[in-house]
C-alpha positions as CSV (number, residue, x, y, z in Angstrom):
1,M,-0.1,-0.2,-0.1
2,K,1.4,3.4,-1.0
3,V,1.1,6.2,1.8
4,F,1.0,10.4,0.6
5,I,1.6,12.1,4.0
6,L,0.8,16.2,3.9
7,S,0.3,18.9,6.7
8,D,-0.5,22.5,6.7
9,T,-1.4,23.5,3.3
10,H,-3.0,25.9,4.6
11,G,-5.0,27.0,1.6
12,W,-2.1,26.6,-1.2
13,L,-1.6,22.9,-2.7
14,D,1.5,22.9,-4.3
15,P,0.7,21.5,-8.1
16,A,3.9,19.3,-8.0
17,I,1.9,17.5,-5.4
18,I,-0.8,16.5,-7.8
19,R,1.1,13.7,-9.2
20,Y,2.1,11.9,-5.8
21,L,-1.4,12.1,-4.9
22,Q,-2.5,10.0,-8.3
23,Q,0.0,7.8,-7.3
24,A,-1.2,6.6,-3.6
25,D,-3.9,4.5,-2.5
26,T,-4.4,6.6,0.3
27,V,-3.6,10.1,1.2
28,W,-3.0,11.8,4.8
29,H,-4.0,14.7,5.3
30,A,-2.8,16.3,9.1
31,G,-4.3,19.4,8.9
32,D,-4.6,22.9,8.4
33,L,-5.4,22.4,5.2
34,G,-6.9,26.2,4.6
35,P,-9.7,27.3,1.9
36,Q,-10.1,24.8,-1.0
37,V,-7.8,21.9,-0.4
38,W,-10.1,19.8,0.5
39,P,-11.7,19.9,-2.6
40,Q,-8.6,19.9,-4.6
41,L,-7.6,16.5,-2.7
42,Q,-10.7,14.9,-3.1
43,Q,-10.4,15.6,-6.7
44,H,-7.0,14.0,-7.0
45,S,-6.9,11.5,-4.9
46,H,-9.4,8.3,-4.0
47,N,-8.8,7.1,-0.6
48,L,-8.5,10.1,1.7
49,H,-8.0,10.9,5.7
50,A,-8.2,14.0,6.7
51,V,-8.4,15.8,9.8
52,Y,-8.6,20.0,10.6
53,G,-6.3,22.0,12.2
54,N,-6.5,25.3,14.3
55,I,-6.5,27.5,11.0
56,D,-9.3,25.7,9.3
57,D,-12.5,27.4,9.6
58,H,-16.0,26.1,10.2
59,Q,-17.2,24.6,6.9
60,T,-13.9,22.6,6.9
61,R,-14.6,21.2,10.8
62,E,-18.1,20.4,9.6
63,E,-16.9,18.3,7.1
64,L,-13.5,17.1,9.1
65,P,-13.2,15.4,12.8
66,E,-10.8,16.8,14.6
67,Y,-8.7,13.2,14.7
68,D,-9.4,9.9,12.5
69,I,-7.9,6.3,14.2
70,F,-8.2,3.6,11.1
71,E,-6.3,0.4,10.1
72,A,-3.8,1.2,6.8
73,G,-2.4,-2.3,5.3
74,G,-2.5,-3.8,8.5
75,L,-1.0,-0.3,10.4
76,R,-3.9,1.2,13.1
77,V,-2.5,4.8,12.8
78,L,-4.0,8.0,14.8
79,L,-4.3,10.8,12.7
80,I,-4.6,14.5,14.5
81,H,-3.4,18.5,13.8
82,I,-1.6,19.3,17.4
83,A,-1.0,15.9,19.2
84,G,2.1,17.8,21.5
85,S,5.9,16.6,20.9
86,L,7.1,13.4,21.4
87,P,7.1,12.1,24.0
88,R,5.4,14.4,25.6
89,Y,1.7,14.8,24.0
90,N,-1.0,16.5,24.9
91,R,-4.1,15.0,27.7
92,Q,-6.3,14.2,24.7
93,V,-3.6,12.5,22.2
94,L,-2.9,10.4,25.5
95,K,-6.2,9.4,26.3
96,L,-6.4,8.3,22.3
97,I,-3.0,6.2,22.0
98,N,-3.6,4.7,25.6
99,R,-7.1,3.5,24.2
100,H,-7.0,2.7,20.1
101,R,-3.0,1.8,20.6
102,P,-1.7,2.4,17.6
103,G,1.0,1.8,15.7
104,M,1.9,4.7,14.0
105,L,0.6,9.0,15.0
106,V,0.7,11.6,12.7
107,C,0.6,15.1,13.3
108,G,1.0,18.2,11.7
109,H,0.9,21.8,13.2
110,S,4.7,22.5,14.1
111,H,5.9,23.0,10.2
112,I,9.0,20.7,11.5
113,L,9.9,17.2,9.2
114,K,9.8,14.8,12.0
115,V,9.9,10.4,11.6
116,A,10.7,9.1,15.0
117,P,9.9,5.8,16.9
118,D,8.3,6.3,20.4
119,K,9.8,3.2,22.1
120,T,7.0,4.2,25.1
121,H,4.3,4.4,23.6
122,N,5.7,1.9,21.4
123,L,4.5,3.3,18.2
124,L,6.1,5.4,15.1
125,Y,5.8,8.9,15.6
126,V,5.2,11.1,12.3
127,N,5.0,14.5,11.2
128,P,5.4,15.3,7.7
129,G,6.4,18.7,7.4
130,A,4.9,21.5,6.5
131,A,3.6,21.3,2.5
132,G,2.2,25.0,2.4
133,N,4.2,28.8,1.7
134,Q,2.9,29.8,5.0
135,G,4.7,29.6,8.4
136,F,8.8,29.6,9.7
137,H,9.6,26.9,7.9
138,K,12.4,26.9,5.4
139,V,11.6,23.8,2.4
140,R,7.7,22.4,2.5
141,T,8.4,18.6,3.3
142,C,5.8,15.6,2.6
143,L,6.2,11.9,2.8
144,Q,5.6,9.2,1.0
145,L,5.5,5.3,2.5
146,E,4.7,1.7,1.9
147,I,3.3,-0.5,4.1
148,S,3.9,-3.6,4.4
149,R,2.0,-6.3,6.8
150,G,1.1,-3.8,9.1
151,K,4.6,-2.0,8.7
152,P,5.7,1.2,7.4
153,R,8.4,0.7,4.7
154,Q,10.5,2.7,2.4
155,M,9.5,6.4,3.9
156,Q,10.3,9.0,1.5
157,V,11.0,12.2,2.0
158,I,9.9,14.6,-0.7
159,E,11.0,18.3,-0.6
160,L,9.0,20.6,-2.7
161,G,11.4,23.7,-2.5
162,K,12.0,27.2,0.1
163,R,8.2,27.8,1.0
164,G,7.2,31.0,-0.6
165,R,8.2,29.4,-4.5
166,N,5.0,28.2,-6.1
167,K,6.4,26.5,-8.6
168,A,9.2,24.8,-6.9
169,A,9.7,20.9,-8.8
170,A,9.5,18.1,-5.7
171,T,12.3,15.9,-5.5
172,L,12.6,12.8,-3.5
173,S,15.6,12.0,-0.9
174,D,15.5,9.5,1.5
175,S,14.8,9.8,4.6
């Protein structure tokens, strides 16, 4: 199963992302979509999981949940916008982890790309960084990976260019 993960688009979907959306079996957006990104994601991908973030308006909050817990390729995933920092998650996330025991926590909000094992909670912490032009990040990033037999494999960082560039060509680098 091919997975494409992004977050913090803040109302702008880089055209370079479209091919990754179309190649993925499933797409996960960890919040702060911003206006008009959700319809674009729906147009270019068929199996979507997305949550609203702190900048999203009431319409987006009506369409999307605050968090999502789902199975993908035998892996239980918790998708939420604000999780807190590894391993000191906020209370809500700790409750969700303890109740649902996900193998992967996917979040956004910080605009900082980070993938790390959390041995305390026996899960993989995944933050794809920020794919949009708004924020303090310097390089726009997303992730793609494969899930096989309940395990994430072949994770790659997709660098979309510097923040503020609208016509950046996407490049891949191994994480």
